[in-house]
Backbone and ligand atoms as CSV (ligand in chain L), in Angstrom:
chain,resi,resn,atom,element,x,y,z
A,1,MET,N,N,87.900,86.336,90.598
A,1,MET,CA,C,87.854,88.022,90.924
A,1,MET,C,C,86.314,88.381,90.522
A,2,ASN,N,N,85.785,88.965,91.353
A,2,ASN,CA,C,84.293,89.258,91.212
A,2,ASN,C,C,84.279,90.937,90.612
A,3,GLU,N,N,83.050,90.697,89.799
A,3,GLU,CA,C,82.843,91.813,88.861
A,3,GLU,C,C,82.716,93.146,89.635
A,4,SER,N,N,82.418,93.389,90.762
A,4,SER,CA,C,82.037,94.739,91.278
A,4,SER,C,C,83.288,95.337,91.577
A,5,SER,N,N,84.502,94.573,91.608
A,5,SER,CA,C,85.435,95.347,92.312
A,5,SER,C,C,86.302,96.265,91.330
A,6,GLU,N,N,86.340,95.889,89.956
A,6,GLU,CA,C,87.014,97.072,89.109
A,6,GLU,C,C,88.397,97.347,89.595
A,7,PRO,N,N,89.379,96.591,89.797
A,7,PRO,CA,C,90.675,96.823,90.670
A,7,PRO,C,C,91.446,97.819,89.996
A,8,PHE,N,N,91.279,97.758,88.544
A,8,PHE,CA,C,92.398,98.839,87.920
A,8,PHE,C,C,91.549,100.192,87.361
A,9,ILE,N,N,90.453,100.273,87.837
A,9,ILE,CA,C,90.022,101.516,87.572
A,9,ILE,C,C,90.016,102.613,88.623
A,10,LEU,N,N,90.015,101.818,90.050
A,10,LEU,CA,C,90.162,102.828,91.065
A,10,LEU,C,C,91.635,103.608,91.239
A,11,GLN,N,N,92.653,102.934,90.760
A,11,GLN,CA,C,93.876,103.390,90.519
A,11,GLN,C,C,94.564,104.234,91.951
A,12,GLY,N,N,94.098,103.463,92.724
A,12,GLY,CA,C,94.717,103.991,94.021
A,12,GLY,C,C,93.844,104.893,94.815
A,13,GLN,N,N,93.108,105.418,94.168
A,13,GLN,CA,C,92.330,106.522,94.715
A,13,GLN,C,C,91.147,105.905,95.773
A,14,ALA,N,N,91.042,106.498,96.903
A,14,ALA,CA,C,90.045,105.931,97.768
A,14,ALA,C,C,88.581,106.367,97.227
A,15,MET,N,N,87.521,105.488,97.546
A,15,MET,CA,C,86.509,105.558,96.740
A,15,MET,C,C,85.582,106.909,97.704
A,16,ASP,N,N,84.887,107.645,96.971
A,16,ASP,CA,C,83.999,108.809,97.488
A,16,ASP,C,C,82.871,108.008,98.233
A,17,ILE,N,N,83.048,107.999,99.602
A,17,ILE,CA,C,81.782,107.515,100.564
A,17,ILE,C,C,81.099,108.767,100.853
A,18,ASN,N,N,79.940,108.744,100.271
A,18,ASN,CA,C,78.928,109.992,100.553
A,18,ASN,C,C,78.078,109.721,101.641
A,19,TYR,N,N,77.582,108.587,101.935
A,19,TYR,CA,C,76.724,108.270,103.004
A,19,TYR,C,C,77.048,107.255,103.743
A,20,CYS,N,N,76.829,107.227,105.216
A,20,CYS,CA,C,77.076,106.492,106.258
A,20,CYS,C,C,76.501,104.714,105.853
A,21,CYS,N,N,77.229,104.001,105.918
A,21,CYS,CA,C,76.529,102.577,105.563
A,21,CYS,C,C,75.931,101.998,106.886
A,22,ARG,N,N,75.896,102.745,108.087
A,22,ARG,CA,C,75.332,102.257,109.270
A,22,ARG,C,C,74.006,103.126,109.323
A,23,CYS,N,N,73.934,104.438,109.232
A,23,CYS,CA,C,72.807,105.085,109.510
A,23,CYS,C,C,72.267,106.105,108.247
A,24,ALA,N,N,73.177,105.977,107.001
A,24,ALA,CA,C,72.773,106.931,105.876
A,24,ALA,C,C,72.705,108.141,106.011
A,25,ALA,N,N,73.341,108.732,106.947
A,25,ALA,CA,C,73.637,110.168,107.026
A,25,ALA,C,C,74.597,110.673,106.221
A,26,ARG,N,N,74.796,111.681,105.926
A,26,ARG,CA,C,75.782,112.346,104.860
A,26,ARG,C,C,77.021,112.301,105.704
A,27,MET,N,N,78.202,111.643,105.079
A,27,MET,CA,C,79.283,111.722,105.641
A,27,MET,C,C,80.174,113.141,105.443
A,28,GLU,N,N,81.007,113.125,106.384
A,28,GLU,CA,C,82.002,114.271,106.433
A,28,GLU,C,C,83.293,113.768,106.174
A,29,HIS,N,N,84.278,114.395,105.362
A,29,HIS,CA,C,85.864,114.133,105.223
A,29,HIS,C,C,86.626,114.827,106.116
A,30,ARG,N,N,87.141,114.207,106.991
A,30,ARG,CA,C,87.941,114.847,107.882
A,30,ARG,C,C,88.959,113.780,108.622
A,31,ILE,N,N,89.959,114.197,109.362
A,31,ILE,CA,C,91.034,113.478,110.001
A,31,ILE,C,C,90.259,113.247,111.361
A,32,PRO,N,N,89.863,111.890,111.700
A,32,PRO,CA,C,89.453,111.684,113.010
A,32,PRO,C,C,90.513,111.971,114.157
A,33,GLY,N,N,90.201,112.250,115.270
A,33,GLY,CA,C,90.916,112.557,116.467
A,33,GLY,C,C,92.211,111.198,116.558
A,34,GLY,N,N,93.214,111.540,116.683
A,34,GLY,CA,C,94.385,110.449,117.064
A,34,GLY,C,C,94.827,109.834,115.496
A,35,ASP,N,N,94.314,110.267,114.492
A,35,ASP,CA,C,94.540,109.818,113.178
A,35,ASP,C,C,95.619,110.853,112.238
A,36,ASP,N,N,95.933,110.145,111.191
A,36,ASP,CA,C,96.961,111.330,110.453
A,36,ASP,C,C,96.390,111.564,108.884
A,37,GLN,N,N,95.240,110.957,108.508
A,37,GLN,CA,C,94.772,111.419,107.250
A,37,GLN,C,C,93.214,111.462,107.374
A,38,PRO,N,N,92.693,112.128,106.456
A,38,PRO,CA,C,91.386,112.355,106.304
A,38,PRO,C,C,90.366,111.002,105.858
A,39,ARG,N,N,89.565,110.895,106.428
A,39,ARG,CA,C,88.612,109.586,106.269
A,39,ARG,C,C,87.027,109.857,106.233
A,40,PRO,N,N,86.373,109.465,105.540
A,40,PRO,CA,C,84.803,109.352,105.598
A,40,PRO,C,C,84.282,109.204,107.255
A,41,VAL,N,N,83.896,110.260,107.841
A,41,VAL,CA,C,83.363,110.095,109.127
A,41,VAL,C,C,81.853,110.351,109.150
A,42,CYS,N,N,81.123,109.669,110.052
A,42,CYS,CA,C,79.593,109.895,110.170
A,42,CYS,C,C,79.446,111.043,111.348
A,43,PRO,N,N,79.052,112.201,111.157
A,43,PRO,CA,C,78.584,113.127,111.931
A,43,PRO,C,C,77.469,112.752,112.977
A,44,VAL,N,N,76.776,111.761,112.559
A,44,VAL,CA,C,75.384,111.398,113.349
A,44,VAL,C,C,75.620,110.079,114.401
A,45,CYS,N,N,76.421,108.957,113.874
A,45,CYS,CA,C,76.835,107.850,114.659
A,45,CYS,C,C,78.017,107.722,114.761
A,46,GLY,N,N,78.905,108.628,114.205
A,46,GLY,CA,C,80.361,108.425,114.600
A,46,GLY,C,C,81.285,107.370,113.789
A,47,PHE,N,N,80.453,106.581,113.136
A,47,PHE,CA,C,81.128,105.695,112.043
A,47,PHE,C,C,82.437,106.216,111.336
A,48,ILE,N,N,83.345,105.446,111.525
A,48,ILE,CA,C,84.672,105.889,110.576
A,48,ILE,C,C,84.858,104.938,109.450
A,49,HIS,N,N,84.604,105.378,108.331
A,49,HIS,CA,C,84.749,104.519,107.077
A,49,HIS,C,C,86.231,104.223,106.647
A,50,TYR,N,N,86.902,103.172,107.192
A,50,TYR,CA,C,88.223,102.762,106.922
A,50,TYR,C,C,88.328,102.224,105.638
A,51,GLN,N,N,89.349,102.373,104.742
A,51,GLN,CA,C,89.671,101.764,103.261
A,51,GLN,C,C,90.996,101.433,103.407
A,52,ASN,N,N,91.218,100.067,103.232
A,52,ASN,CA,C,92.534,99.330,103.382
A,52,ASN,C,C,92.586,98.529,102.123
A,53,PRO,N,N,93.681,98.093,101.996
A,53,PRO,CA,C,94.289,97.372,100.651
A,53,PRO,C,C,93.434,95.961,100.519
A,54,LYS,N,N,93.254,95.877,99.541
A,54,LYS,CA,C,92.596,94.244,99.212
A,54,LYS,C,C,93.790,93.136,98.995
A,55,MET,N,N,93.317,92.021,99.476
A,55,MET,CA,C,93.987,90.854,99.096
A,55,MET,C,C,93.644,90.064,97.990
A,56,VAL,N,N,94.600,89.721,97.103
A,56,VAL,CA,C,94.008,88.838,96.136
A,56,VAL,C,C,94.849,87.575,96.135
A,57,VAL,N,N,94.153,86.450,96.435
A,57,VAL,CA,C,94.921,85.130,96.238
A,57,VAL,C,C,94.533,84.128,95.191
A,58,GLY,N,N,95.685,83.280,94.900
A,58,GLY,CA,C,95.157,82.472,93.737
A,58,GLY,C,C,96.424,81.547,93.451
A,59,CYS,N,N,96.476,80.911,92.341
A,59,CYS,CA,C,97.613,79.746,92.285
A,59,CYS,C,C,98.117,79.934,90.672
A,60,ILE,N,N,98.926,78.837,90.704
A,60,ILE,CA,C,99.814,78.581,89.581
A,60,ILE,C,C,99.489,76.957,89.304
A,61,PRO,N,N,98.490,76.564,88.585
A,61,PRO,CA,C,97.981,75.121,88.741
A,61,PRO,C,C,98.933,74.465,88.037
A,62,GLU,N,N,99.811,73.600,88.307
A,62,GLU,CA,C,100.641,72.661,87.449
A,62,GLU,C,C,100.094,71.212,87.143
A,63,TRP,N,N,100.458,70.941,85.906
A,63,TRP,CA,C,100.056,69.469,85.326
A,63,TRP,C,C,101.022,68.910,84.378
A,64,GLY,N,N,102.186,68.295,85.145
A,64,GLY,CA,C,103.170,68.027,84.514
A,64,GLY,C,C,104.297,69.417,83.917
A,65,GLU,N,N,104.348,69.344,82.805
A,65,GLU,CA,C,105.156,70.576,82.253
A,65,GLU,C,C,104.116,71.816,82.013
A,66,GLN,N,N,102.935,71.462,82.102
A,66,GLN,CA,C,102.100,72.605,81.888
A,66,GLN,C,C,101.336,73.136,82.900
A,67,ILE,N,N,100.927,74.315,82.509
A,67,ILE,CA,C,100.058,75.228,83.738
A,67,ILE,C,C,98.677,75.389,82.932
A,68,LEU,N,N,97.706,75.710,84.003
A,68,LEU,CA,C,96.251,75.758,83.789
A,68,LEU,C,C,96.069,77.571,83.754
A,69,LEU,N,N,95.719,77.991,82.651
A,69,LEU,CA,C,95.172,79.410,82.604
A,69,LEU,C,C,93.722,79.434,82.303
A,70,CYS,N,N,93.142,80.459,82.548
A,70,CYS,CA,C,91.727,80.675,82.522
A,70,CYS,C,C,91.484,82.120,81.631
A,71,ARG,N,N,90.257,82.021,80.701
A,71,ARG,CA,C,90.370,83.085,79.894
A,71,ARG,C,C,89.185,83.921,80.651
A,72,ARG,N,N,89.279,85.140,81.017
A,72,ARG,CA,C,88.373,85.820,81.920
A,72,ARG,C,C,86.932,86.251,80.991
A,73,ASN,N,N,85.904,85.768,81.496
A,73,ASN,CA,C,84.781,86.183,81.002
A,73,ASN,C,C,83.930,87.177,81.650
A,74,ILE,N,N,84.533,88.002,82.569
A,74,ILE,CA,C,84.071,88.934,83.267
A,74,ILE,C,C,84.965,90.347,83.006
A,75,GLU,N,N,84.533,91.391,82.976
A,75,GLU,CA,C,85.493,92.751,83.268
A,75,GLU,C,C,86.126,92.703,84.719
A,76,PRO,N,N,87.020,93.376,84.771
A,76,PRO,CA,C,87.971,94.084,83.854
A,76,PRO,C,C,88.749,92.906,82.978
A,77,ARG,N,N,89.075,93.204,81.893
A,77,ARG,CA,C,89.924,92.825,80.846
A,77,ARG,C,C,89.246,91.315,80.489
A,78,SER,N,N,87.987,91.534,80.306
A,78,SER,CA,C,87.265,90.110,79.510
A,78,SER,C,C,87.897,89.712,78.448
A,79,GLY,N,N,88.150,88.327,78.118
A,79,GLY,CA,C,88.621,87.784,76.982
A,79,GLY,C,C,90.196,87.604,76.992
A,80,LYS,N,N,90.854,88.257,78.308
A,80,LYS,CA,C,92.256,88.038,78.534
A,80,LYS,C,C,92.652,86.755,79.450
A,81,TRP,N,N,93.712,86.123,79.373
A,81,TRP,CA,C,94.089,85.115,80.032
A,81,TRP,C,C,94.784,85.445,81.317
A,82,THR,N,N,94.582,84.631,82.460
A,82,THR,CA,C,94.941,84.917,83.613
A,82,THR,C,C,95.135,83.566,84.467
A,83,LEU,N,N,95.643,83.635,85.543
A,83,LEU,CA,C,95.709,82.646,86.556
A,83,LEU,C,C,94.637,82.777,87.463
A,84,PRO,N,N,94.155,81.547,87.845
A,84,PRO,CA,C,93.049,81.686,88.792
A,84,PRO,C,C,93.175,82.248,90.143
A,85,ALA,N,N,92.604,83.425,90.452
A,85,ALA,CA,C,92.917,84.361,91.554
A,85,ALA,C,C,91.777,85.214,91.679
A,86,GLY,N,N,91.618,85.662,93.208
A,86,GLY,CA,C,90.388,86.655,93.214
A,86,GLY,C,C,90.634,87.193,94.687
A,87,TYR,N,N,89.688,87.906,95.231
A,87,TYR,CA,C,89.633,88.453,96.418
A,87,TYR,C,C,89.641,87.750,97.575
A,88,LEU,N,N,90.329,87.476,98.599
A,88,LEU,CA,C,90.146,86.957,99.938
A,88,LEU,C,C,88.678,87.352,100.456
A,89,GLU,N,N,87.959,86.325,101.031
A,89,GLU,CA,C,86.936,86.598,101.613
A,89,GLU,C,C,87.130,86.816,103.287
A,90,ASN,N,N,86.270,87.607,103.636
A,90,ASN,CA,C,86.317,87.544,105.408
A,90,ASN,C,C,86.294,86.148,105.819
A,91,GLY,N,N,86.743,85.746,107.040
A,91,GLY,CA,C,86.666,84.386,107.489
A,91,GLY,C,C,87.270,83.205,106.734
A,92,GLU,N,N,88.353,83.790,105.887
A,92,GLU,CA,C,88.809,82.684,104.917
A,92,GLU,C,C,90.358,82.883,105.289
A,93,THR,N,N,91.240,81.733,105.168
A,93,THR,CA,C,92.499,81.810,105.314
A,93,THR,C,C,93.028,81.944,103.869
A,94,VAL,N,N,94.377,82.453,103.371
A,94,VAL,CA,C,94.696,82.658,102.093
A,94,VAL,C,C,94.685,81.287,101.240
A,95,GLN,N,N,95.055,80.070,102.160
A,95,GLN,CA,C,94.908,79.032,101.432
A,95,GLN,C,C,93.517,78.573,100.936
A,96,GLN,N,N,92.431,78.659,101.809
A,96,GLN,CA,C,91.230,78.339,101.434
A,96,GLN,C,C,90.805,79.368,100.359
A,97,GLY,N,N,91.054,80.611,100.349
A,97,GLY,CA,C,90.818,81.558,99.145
A,97,GLY,C,C,91.346,81.321,97.968
A,98,ALA,N,N,92.576,80.649,97.883
A,98,ALA,CA,C,93.218,80.222,96.597
A,98,ALA,C,C,92.646,79.141,96.219
A,99,LEU,N,N,92.120,78.093,97.102
A,99,LEU,CA,C,91.498,76.960,96.693
A,99,LEU,C,C,90.078,77.417,95.861
A,100,ARG,N,N,89.413,77.979,96.727
A,100,ARG,CA,C,88.215,78.349,96.317
A,100,ARG,C,C,87.979,79.389,95.003
A,101,GLU,N,N,88.951,80.263,94.921
A,101,GLU,CA,C,89.003,80.866,93.672
A,101,GLU,C,C,89.418,79.926,92.457
A,102,THR,N,N,90.260,78.892,92.754
A,102,THR,CA,C,90.852,78.058,91.557
A,102,THR,C,C,89.418,77.199,91.202
A,103,GLU,N,N,88.747,76.710,92.204
A,103,GLU,CA,C,87.505,75.876,91.963
A,103,GLU,C,C,86.564,76.917,91.146
A,104,GLU,N,N,86.084,78.095,91.717
A,104,GLU,CA,C,85.176,78.805,90.829
A,104,GLU,C,C,85.667,79.285,89.367
A,105,GLU,N,N,86.867,79.309,89.432
A,105,GLU,CA,C,87.288,79.806,87.905
A,105,GLU,C,C,87.781,78.776,86.889
A,106,THR,N,N,87.967,77.416,87.463
A,106,THR,CA,C,88.235,76.557,86.602
A,106,THR,C,C,87.589,75.187,86.639
A,107,GLY,N,N,86.721,75.217,87.591
A,107,GLY,CA,C,85.991,74.062,87.759
A,107,GLY,C,C,86.659,72.642,88.597
A,108,THR,N,N,87.880,73.004,88.827
A,108,THR,CA,C,88.654,71.816,89.317
A,108,THR,C,C,89.164,72.120,90.609
A,109,SER,N,N,89.642,71.061,91.203
A,109,SER,CA,C,90.595,71.425,92.478
A,109,SER,C,C,91.922,71.039,92.553
A,110,VAL,N,N,92.763,71.792,93.204
A,110,VAL,CA,C,94.269,71.468,93.152
A,110,VAL,C,C,94.924,71.161,94.765
A,111,ASN,N,N,95.955,70.861,95.028
A,111,ASN,CA,C,96.637,70.666,96.068
A,111,ASN,C,C,97.771,71.916,96.053
A,112,LEU,N,N,97.677,72.600,97.027
A,112,LEU,CA,C,98.414,73.747,97.335
A,112,LEU,C,C,99.901,73.195,97.654
A,113,ILE,N,N,101.074,73.818,96.887
A,113,ILE,CA,C,102.395,73.307,97.132
A,113,ILE,C,C,102.903,74.335,98.029
A,114,GLU,N,N,103.254,75.598,97.527
A,114,GLU,CA,C,103.744,76.379,98.503
A,114,GLU,C,C,103.753,77.639,97.963
A,115,PRO,N,N,103.626,79.033,98.709
A,115,PRO,CA,C,103.584,80.141,98.572
A,115,PRO,C,C,104.765,80.518,97.437
A,116,PHE,N,N,104.349,81.072,96.193
A,116,PHE,CA,C,105.398,81.384,95.078
A,116,PHE,C,C,105.745,82.631,95.143
A,117,VAL,N,N,104.826,83.721,95.138
A,117,VAL,CA,C,105.456,85.057,95.264
A,117,VAL,C,C,103.997,86.038,95.733
A,118,MET,N,N,104.807,87.054,96.283
A,118,MET,CA,C,103.596,88.199,96.760
A,118,MET,C,C,103.978,89.350,96.117
A,119,TYR,N,N,103.200,90.001,95.401
A,119,TYR,CA,C,103.310,91.413,94.867
A,119,TYR,C,C,102.509,92.337,95.746
A,120,ASN,N,N,103.261,93.581,95.949
A,120,ASN,CA,C,102.580,94.687,96.520
A,120,ASN,C,C,102.218,95.558,95.266
A,121,ILE,N,N,100.944,95.961,94.950
A,121,ILE,CA,C,100.514,96.872,93.793
A,121,ILE,C,C,99.777,97.735,94.680
A,122,VAL,N,N,100.784,98.769,95.000
A,122,VAL,CA,C,100.300,99.828,95.818
A,122,VAL,C,C,99.312,101.064,95.066
A,123,PHE,N,N,99.509,101.009,93.734
A,123,PHE,CA,C,98.856,102.133,93.186
A,123,PHE,C,C,97.431,101.521,93.042
A,124,VAL,N,N,96.994,100.426,92.963
A,124,VAL,CA,C,95.769,100.142,92.830
A,124,VAL,C,C,95.267,99.675,94.428
A,125,ASN,N,N,96.105,99.723,95.321
A,125,ASN,CA,C,95.798,99.206,96.709
A,125,ASN,C,C,95.416,97.554,96.812
A,126,GLN,N,N,96.335,96.989,96.333
A,126,GLN,CA,C,96.065,95.479,96.278
A,126,GLN,C,C,97.533,94.704,96.651
A,127,ILE,N,N,97.278,93.436,97.062
A,127,ILE,CA,C,98.328,92.631,97.390
A,127,ILE,C,C,98.083,91.273,96.955
A,128,TYR,N,N,98.756,90.984,96.061
A,128,TYR,CA,C,98.702,89.396,95.444
A,128,TYR,C,C,99.451,88.410,96.097
A,129,LEU,N,N,98.863,87.264,96.491
A,129,LEU,CA,C,99.578,86.278,96.885
A,129,LEU,C,C,99.427,84.894,96.009
A,130,LEU,N,N,100.362,84.427,95.547
A,130,LEU,CA,C,100.069,83.390,94.523
A,130,LEU,C,C,100.745,82.061,95.007
A,131,PHE,N,N,100.246,80.979,94.980
A,131,PHE,CA,C,100.892,79.601,95.467
A,131,PHE,C,C,101.114,78.836,94.255
A,132,ARG,N,N,102.213,78.122,94.212
A,132,ARG,CA,C,102.453,76.823,93.253
A,132,ARG,C,C,101.335,75.781,93.520
A,133,ALA,N,N,100.593,75.288,92.778
A,133,ALA,CA,C,99.618,74.088,93.277
A,133,ALA,C,C,99.763,73.070,92.032
A,134,SER,N,N,99.367,71.894,92.397
A,134,SER,CA,C,99.213,70.816,91.435
A,134,SER,C,C,97.712,70.318,91.444
A,135,LEU,N,N,97.366,70.194,89.882
A,135,LEU,CA,C,96.117,70.017,89.654
A,135,LEU,C,C,95.806,68.329,90.048
A,136,LYS,N,N,94.667,68.096,90.596
A,136,LYS,CA,C,94.359,66.642,91.084
A,136,LYS,C,C,93.949,65.900,89.628
A,137,ASP,N,N,93.525,66.380,88.799
A,137,ASP,CA,C,93.133,65.646,87.563
A,137,ASP,C,C,92.899,66.580,86.736
A,138,THR,N,N,92.451,66.158,85.257
A,138,THR,CA,C,92.130,67.356,84.235
A,138,THR,C,C,90.685,67.626,83.761
A,139,ARG,N,N,89.727,67.402,84.883
A,139,ARG,CA,C,88.539,67.699,84.886
A,139,ARG,C,C,88.216,69.139,84.899
A,140,PHE,N,N,89.003,70.092,84.562
A,140,PHE,CA,C,88.548,71.463,84.545
A,140,PHE,C,C,87.715,72.011,83.453
A,141,HIS,N,N,87.161,73.026,83.400
A,141,HIS,CA,C,86.021,73.190,82.369
A,141,HIS,C,C,85.506,74.794,82.381
A,142,PRO,N,N,85.195,75.170,81.427
A,142,PRO,CA,C,84.640,76.574,81.299
A,142,PRO,C,C,83.437,76.873,82.781
A,143,THR,N,N,83.677,78.154,83.299
A,143,THR,CA,C,82.837,78.491,84.357
A,143,THR,C,C,82.006,79.761,84.140
A,144,PRO,N,N,81.093,80.199,84.753
A,144,PRO,CA,C,80.476,81.508,84.656
A,144,PRO,C,C,81.613,82.854,84.555
A,145,GLU,N,N,82.699,82.436,85.201
A,145,GLU,CA,C,84.002,83.593,85.351
A,145,GLU,C,C,84.941,83.346,84.229
A,146,SER,N,N,84.699,81.970,83.747
A,146,SER,CA,C,85.916,81.782,82.649
A,146,SER,C,C,85.304,81.206,81.324
A,147,SER,N,N,85.564,81.690,80.235
A,147,SER,CA,C,84.936,81.303,79.006
A,147,SER,C,C,85.564,79.988,78.437
A,148,GLU,N,N,87.021,80.041,78.696
A,148,GLU,CA,C,87.800,78.884,78.381
A,148,GLU,C,C,88.884,78.422,79.323
A,149,VAL,N,N,89.116,77.314,79.884
A,149,VAL,CA,C,90.265,77.005,80.649
A,149,VAL,C,C,91.153,75.979,80.227
A,150,GLU,N,N,92.272,76.107,79.954
A,150,GLU,CA,C,93.320,75.421,79.121
A,150,GLU,C,C,94.656,75.090,79.613
A,151,LEU,N,N,95.343,74.118,79.310
A,151,LEU,CA,C,96.561,73.921,79.780
A,151,LEU,C,C,97.486,74.315,78.901
A,152,PHE,N,N,98.663,75.035,79.291
A,152,PHE,CA,C,99.696,75.598,78.299
A,152,PHE,C,C,101.286,75.020,78.737
A,153,THR,N,N,101.931,74.720,77.651
A,153,THR,CA,C,103.316,74.774,77.935
A,153,THR,C,C,103.743,76.095,77.940
A,154,GLU,N,N,105.253,76.346,78.208
A,154,GLU,CA,C,106.083,77.477,78.374
A,154,GLU,C,C,105.643,78.081,77.017
A,155,LYS,N,N,106.046,77.477,75.802
A,155,LYS,CA,C,106.148,78.015,74.622
A,155,LYS,C,C,104.721,78.414,73.953
A,156,ASP,N,N,103.571,78.044,74.558
A,156,ASP,CA,C,102.487,78.204,74.181
A,156,ASP,C,C,101.561,79.141,74.972
A,157,ILE,N,N,102.354,79.800,76.024
A,157,ILE,CA,C,101.627,80.732,76.873
A,157,ILE,C,C,101.231,82.114,76.079
A,158,PRO,N,N,99.984,82.415,75.854
A,158,PRO,CA,C,99.580,83.651,75.296
A,158,PRO,C,C,99.945,84.894,75.724
A,159,TRP,N,N,101.358,85.389,75.679
A,159,TRP,CA,C,102.035,86.354,76.313
A,159,TRP,C,C,101.387,87.686,76.176
A,160,GLY,N,N,100.933,88.041,74.926
A,160,GLY,CA,C,100.381,89.012,74.397
A,160,GLY,C,C,98.814,89.370,74.719
A,161,LEU,N,N,98.316,88.246,75.341
A,161,LEU,CA,C,96.901,88.389,75.712
A,161,LEU,C,C,96.402,88.021,77.449
A,162,LEU,N,N,97.718,88.300,77.996
A,162,LEU,CA,C,97.531,88.204,79.466
A,162,LEU,C,C,96.763,89.141,79.914
A,163,ALA,N,N,95.840,89.153,81.092
A,163,ALA,CA,C,94.982,90.057,81.673
A,163,ALA,C,C,95.607,91.275,82.415
A,164,PHE,N,N,96.633,91.038,83.102
A,164,PHE,CA,C,97.467,91.880,84.121
A,164,PHE,C,C,98.958,91.804,84.008
A,165,PRO,N,N,99.512,93.009,84.345
A,165,PRO,CA,C,101.093,92.781,84.442
A,165,PRO,C,C,101.481,92.087,85.707
A,166,VAL,N,N,100.779,91.744,86.652
A,166,VAL,CA,C,101.193,91.110,87.740
A,166,VAL,C,C,101.098,89.382,87.225
A,167,ILE,N,N,100.223,89.096,86.423
A,167,ILE,CA,C,100.290,87.625,85.815
A,167,ILE,C,C,101.253,87.333,84.946
A,168,GLU,N,N,101.734,88.432,84.227
A,168,GLU,CA,C,102.826,88.204,83.246
A,168,GLU,C,C,104.107,88.094,83.936
A,169,GLN,N,N,104.245,88.815,85.106
A,169,GLN,CA,C,105.488,88.828,85.806
A,169,GLN,C,C,105.707,87.637,86.589
A,170,THR,N,N,104.433,87.291,87.145
A,170,THR,CA,C,104.412,85.845,87.874
A,170,THR,C,C,105.081,84.675,86.933
A,171,LEU,N,N,104.072,84.668,85.797
A,171,LEU,CA,C,104.683,83.479,84.945
A,171,LEU,C,C,106.162,83.583,84.457
A,172,SER,N,N,106.448,84.900,84.167
A,172,SER,CA,C,108.098,85.031,83.754
A,172,SER,C,C,108.845,84.525,84.816
A,173,ARG,N,N,108.468,84.831,86.131
A,173,ARG,CA,C,109.137,84.476,87.090
A,173,ARG,C,C,109.422,82.823,87.499
A,174,TYR,N,N,108.112,82.327,87.062
A,174,TYR,CA,C,107.954,80.942,87.707
A,174,TYR,C,C,108.796,80.101,86.552
A,175,PHE,N,N,108.648,80.662,85.281
A,175,PHE,CA,C,109.481,79.641,84.339
A,175,PHE,C,C,110.747,79.660,84.415
A,176,ARG,N,N,111.318,80.953,84.814
A,176,ARG,CA,C,112.780,81.298,85.115
A,176,ARG,C,C,113.144,80.421,86.183
A,177,ASP,N,N,112.380,80.093,87.349
A,177,ASP,CA,C,112.835,79.438,88.494
A,177,ASP,C,C,112.631,78.063,88.061
A,178,ARG,N,N,111.648,77.591,87.190
A,178,ARG,CA,C,111.789,76.149,86.980
A,178,ARG,C,C,112.780,75.672,86.185
A,179,THR,N,N,113.307,76.599,85.091
A,179,THR,CA,C,114.585,76.333,84.391
A,179,THR,C,C,115.730,76.094,85.367
A,180,LYS,N,N,115.664,76.847,86.536
A,180,LYS,CA,C,116.947,76.842,87.340
A,180,LYS,C,C,116.542,75.426,88.422
A,181,GLU,N,N,115.283,74.899,88.122
A,181,GLU,CA,C,114.854,73.846,89.000
A,181,GLU,C,C,114.988,74.320,90.740
A,182,THR,N,N,114.533,75.317,90.894
A,182,THR,CA,C,114.562,75.729,92.412
A,182,THR,C,C,113.640,76.837,92.190
A,183,PHE,N,N,112.405,76.737,93.204
A,183,PHE,CA,C,111.545,77.799,93.437
A,183,PHE,C,C,111.652,78.433,94.777
A,184,SER,N,N,111.928,79.809,94.629
A,184,SER,CA,C,111.813,80.487,96.021
A,184,SER,C,C,110.900,81.462,96.354
A,185,PHE,N,N,110.490,81.687,97.234
A,185,PHE,CA,C,109.094,82.704,97.674
A,185,PHE,C,C,110.020,84.034,97.615
A,186,ARG,N,N,109.360,85.010,96.989
A,186,ARG,CA,C,109.645,86.572,96.851
A,186,ARG,C,C,108.573,87.460,97.100
A,187,ILE,N,N,109.082,88.637,97.612
A,187,ILE,CA,C,108.043,89.710,97.889
A,187,ILE,C,C,108.487,90.807,96.592
A,188,ASP,N,N,107.619,91.016,95.967
A,188,ASP,CA,C,108.103,92.296,95.019
A,188,ASP,C,C,106.978,93.322,94.863
A,189,GLU,N,N,107.279,94.156,93.847
A,189,GLU,CA,C,106.169,95.177,93.706
A,189,GLU,C,C,105.826,95.269,92.120
A,190,ILE,N,N,104.620,95.449,92.028
A,190,ILE,CA,C,104.275,95.905,90.629
A,190,ILE,C,C,104.099,97.573,90.470
A,191,LYS,N,N,104.637,98.241,89.898
A,191,LYS,CA,C,104.520,99.742,89.931
A,191,LYS,C,C,103.698,100.182,88.604
A,192,LYS,N,N,103.266,101.374,88.538
A,192,LYS,CA,C,102.186,101.669,87.606
A,192,LYS,C,C,103.085,101.798,86.325
A,193,GLY,N,N,102.301,101.459,85.435
A,193,GLY,CA,C,103.283,101.633,83.981
A,193,GLY,C,C,104.067,100.372,83.627
A,194,ASN,N,N,104.108,99.278,84.369
A,194,ASN,CA,C,104.911,98.195,84.373
A,194,ASN,C,C,104.140,97.705,83.104
L,1,ZN,ZN,ZN,76.152,107.074,110.685
């Protein structure tokens, strides 16, 4: 996850876009022709600044009975534990994004197994897609984005120190499925105040 994003601060509000990113003219906020909601529109060059949800991709890296978590070294929620995940880049598939984020945050690489869960987080305009994955080896290490990277068994998961509700729900669901010995893909929603 990169530092500039501050996903839990926007709280679903569109950012104020005051100047055109193409020609730097002052933007107007109005409903463009054929549209149904107000958007920042440039009165000079006609550019419409659309703002759409962001996709966050990542994985649950498995190593036998253990899973790999990283301790965030960046805001928001610095010091809290999370699964490796971050914003999908343009030109990237969701699988490539999940592998890249894992590498960036844990210093190691994984094989993706299958998509595990997709969460709509409408109030922050985000969609999370998390894969199950297997670690290729245990040569993970801290990175600029993670102050610690560690394997945890289910009973050692730092439940009170997880970074986001989506991580807590993903892990709960993961261990529930693992107990039943069947993993099945689901789409769910995280609501405000969860
Ligand atoms: Zn413009």
